[in-house]
C-alpha positions, 0 to 999 in steps of 0.5 A: 733448151736451145731454139733450132735454128731457123734453117731447121725450121724450113717446111713446105706445104703442099699448096705450093704445089698446087695442091688445094681443097676449092673444086676446080682450084687447078690440075691435083699433082699426086702426092707422090710427086709432091712429096719427093720434089720436097724431099729432094728440094732437102724440105725436112717437113711439111703441112698435110695438105687438103683432106683426101692428099694423103691417106685418110687413115692415120698410120697410113698417112704417117707413113706415108711422109717416113717413106719420103724422110719428111717430119709432119708439121701439122696441116690446115683444116676450115671448119665453120666455127660461126654458125650455132646449129654446127658444133667443129669438134667431131670434124676437128677430132677426127683430123687430129686422130690423123695429126696424133698419129704422124707426130704433128705438132700444129693445127692450122684452123681457118673460119670457114663460111660454109661457102665453096672457094674464097672469092665471096663470102658473108658478114658475121652478125653478134650472135655468129661473132661470140660462136666463133671467138667460143668454139675458137677458144674451146677447139683450142683447149681441146687440141692442146688436151691431145698434145696439138697447138692450135691455131687461127689462120686469117685467110682471104676469103674466111670469116677472118679477113682484114684489119678489123676482123684480126683485131677482134680475135686478139681481143676478144679470145685467146687463141693462137695465130699463123701468121701468114705474111700473104694473107694477111697483107692482102686483108689489109693487115701489116704483117710485119706490124702485127708480128710487132705488136702481137708475136706474143701471141704467134705460134704458127708462121706461112712465109709468103711474099707478094705483088703488092699491087695486085694485092692491091687490087684484090682488096679493091674487089677489082680482081677475085682473089683466085684469079690473083693467085692464077696471075701470081699474086704470090711470089717466090720470097724475096722477090715480092714487097713483104719484109720477110727478112724483117718479119722472122728477125722480129719473131726470133727475137721475140722467142718463137720456136715454131716452124716458118713453112713456106707457102705460095699459093699458086694454081697449075694450069696443066701439069709441069713438064719437069724442074726447068719449065718454071714449075713450082718446085722452081719456085720453091727452091728460090725461096728456100734458098733466100730462107738459108740466105738468111739463116 
């Protein structure tokens, strides 16, 4: 079977329009505007966005995406995995109902802290680690039984953030990874190096470009993550300090067949006036043009 070309595996995510699950994140655009702009920019597919952004009822969710000629990729599901007293399976199973109904193939799990936001997080003990890794493998098997590929997303402000934690996931579990180039870099992992070393574990990709100087200030705890997003730590693809072209080339050489989801997390202080005001659609357009140029 021939792998579809990179240009046919480019998808979007609502967070590039500032739509986020964190309370108080910023102005939240209506799904109709976000989906319309995705369609008008020529995006073929999208992740779902946070719970409540699209209809909860699975058939209604699938129908809304179809109305904008968008395929469904899957989505980001932050879930507490480390608490021995909490079973994440029922909430993940409810999310999977919508994935299956919409024909979405990828579940992107994040090891949520149980707190709001991404600026602070607790430290795991050995019991927490054992529980987290066991749950990750269990949920991946369950998702596979339902026809969905589960991946674990290293993410700033979650229980899997820094390089040592990413290595522990690779060494202590079988769950595939979501390669998020931006969160990895901010957390202290070189995404290009990880791609070369563990391409066989990467099943999904979130492409972000990053202002490395501002990312370093987040690592040094000089700037809170949310403030860095507001200040523009994420840049249109090709305009930051990550070797996006090299990462894509390494993934393709390894036989990667998954999606490339453009994710430039942003915070909107107010509704954008239109495409010409520097709003999110303009940055997404620049990223699309960059990726199509590579392809």
